N, C-alpha and C positions, 0 to 999 in steps of 0.2 A: 674351497672357500666354504665355512661352516655357517649354514642358515639356522636360525633359532627359530621354533614354532612361534614363540610369544612374540617377537619381534614381527613375523609375517602376520600375524594375527592382528597386532597393534597398528602397524602402519596400513592394512587395508581397511581396517574398520575404520580409522580417521579420516583416510582418504576419501572412502565411499560416503562417510556422513557428510564431510564436506561438500561433495559433488551432489547429494540429495538436498540439502541445504540451500546450495548456490541454485539448484534446478529449480525449486519451490520459490525462492527469492523472486528470479526473472519472471516467473509466470504469476507473481503476485498473489501467490497463496502463502497462506501462513504457516510456516512449517511446523509440523507436528512431531517433535521430538522424538518419541515413542516409537513413531511408526518409521522414521527414518534411521533409527537406531537398530530396530528388528532388520530393515533393508539393509545395513551395513554388517550388522552379524552375519545375514545369511550370504552375503558376498564374501566375507572374509573367510567363511567356512569353506565356499568354494574354491575361493583363492589356494587355501590349504592344501587341498587334496587335487587341484587341477594338474600338477606336475605327474599325477598317476594316469592320466588321461592320455590316449594315444592323440599324436600329432594330428591326424586326420579327423579327430573330433574335436579339435580345438576350437576353429570357428563356430560350430554349432554351441559348444559349451560356453562361449563369450555371448553369443546372441541370447542364448535362453537366460543366462545370468542378468543381462540388460534387461531383458523383458519381464524377468522375475522381481528384479530389484526396483524398478520404476513402478510396477504394478503395487509392491505392497506399500510405498508411501504414497502413490497417488490415488489409488481406487478407494471410493467411487467416483467416477468421473465420466464423463462422454469418451466416446472413443478417438474424436478428435484432439481432446484436450490431453488424453493418454499419449496419444503418437506425440503431441508437441513434447510432452515433458520426456518422453522416450530419446526423441531425435536431441532434445538439448543437454540430456542427462550425456549421450554419446559423444556429442562434441565437446563436452566439458571434459568427460572422462580421457579422451583424446587429447585435448588441448592441455591440460593440467598435468596429466601423466608424462606428456612429452616434455613440458617447460620442468617437471622435476628431474626427470632424467639427464636434462640438459644442464642443469644446475648443480645437481648432487652427484650424478653419475654412479659407476659402479667402479670398484676397487680403486677410488681416488682418481677416476680419469673424467670426472664433470668439470664444470666451470669453478665450482668451489671445492670439488675433491673431498667429499664426504661419502664415507662406505660404510658407515657403522648402521648395524640394525636400527630401527626406530626412527631415523632420519627423516622418513618420509611422513611417518605419525606427527613426529614433532611439527614440522612444517605446516602439516594439515590444521594441528591444533592452532599456531599461531595465525594462518589464514581464518580460522572460525573465530578467534578472540577480535580479529581485525574486522571481520564483517559483522559481529554482536556490536561493536562498538560505533561502525558508520552507521547501522541501524537506528541505536540508540540516540545518535547525534541527529539523524535525519528526523528521527520521531519528535525530538524537542524542538526543531526547527517549524516543522508542521504544527505543534500545538502552540507554538508562540505566534504563527501565522494566524491560526483559528482564533485564538484569543484576540488579536489585533483587529480580526473582523467581526467581534461580536460585542454587544453592549446591551446596556437595559435604558429605556425610554419611558419616560411619561408622556403620554399624549393626552393634551388638554384643551378642554372646550369649555370656556366660560368658567363655571365653578365646579366642572366634574372634570375628573382625570382617571387614566388607565395606565397600568405599568405592562408593558410589553416587551419582549425580547428581541434585539435587534440584530439583523444581519446586513454587513456593509457587503454588497455584491457588486463586482466588477463587472458583471454579466447583465446588469440591471441598466439598460440603455433607454429606458423610456423617457421621453421629454414632453413637455406641453407645448403649445402654441407659441410661447415666448423663448422655447429652448431651454428651458429649466427643468432639472431632473425632475421624475414623478417617482414617488414612493409607494410601494405595493404593501398593503395590511389586510389583515384578517376581517372582513365583514361583523362577524359576530362579535369580535371582541371591542369593535367600536360602538355597539349597540348601547353601551352603558353610557355614552357621552351625549346621548339624545339626539337632536337633529344636527346635521352637519349640512353646509352650504353646497349643493349640488352644482357641479360644473362640466355636465354633458358625460361623455362615454369615449371610449377609446378602445381600438381594436388592438390585441396583443397575440403574437404568434410563441406558443408553447411547445414543448416537445411533443404534446397530446393533439396538436392543433390549432386553429385559430378561435380566440374567445374576445367576446365586447365586455369590457369591464366598465362599471360605472366609477366616475371620477368626484371627488370630493376635496373641499377644502378644509384642511387642519389647521386651526387658529395658532396652535403652538406644541412644539414638541421639545422637551428637555431629555438630551442624550448624556447617560452617566458612563464614562467608561475610564481608564486608565490614564488617558490624559487630562481628565477633569470632566467637568460640565459644559456641555454645548447646546445652545437654544436656536432651534429653527422654527421662523413664523410663517404664517400663510404658506403651508406645505401643500401642493397637489399630491393626493393619493388616490391611488386605482385599488377598488375593493374586489378582493379575492378571497379563496378559502385557504388559509395556511395554517401549519401546525403550530403548536406551543411553543416548539424549540426557536422559531423564528415567526413571529407574528408581525413584524414589521421589517419590511427590506427596503434598505436605503442604497442610492448608488454612493460609490466609493469618492466621488469628488464631492 
């Protein structure tokens, strides 16, 4: 059987690029195209000359290639994270290579029976495009969800008002004595509204520990979102320190 050098390089480069991209995607790292491409190129060159290596050194060569390839697209990172990426890369390499061998085979003996050079590379490219499409679709869905959870509100007290960015947070489960939801807002942003009716305090558990927040009554909140305008009255709000990105956190309900 005649083996063309360009087919070997193309197949190995595309497959290694797919493996590197999948590995970084699974560990939720943003794939760095250049480092993944360099890793794939190094793996392709080693694969090209691997037939010249004696069989007794074959395992050592494969392990060395694995460690080198993952190091190129992974580092710098912690030893633990590097070990996780190396393990994932090895599992993906074993699984995908086995699946391609089963489907494509050699000399027409696979399930599909494709034996021409470059078939592995073309299959890897198709998988890469499919992965890219899935990531784009997931990104659009996440963006739509984020947009649905954000709005702009006008907080009103008598003749004074202030505009705040709103976040509808399903994690805000705070309720007052009547069981109604409690908003969380930035204390500094509300200073321009003048004096608000104080209604006591509330103990709130956060990631950094337990805190006691002052409670006030906000006479009116106008919320402007894609669905239109919504008006809330006599809202209980806990005063905290929040960033400009979401200076008012409302329950989803």
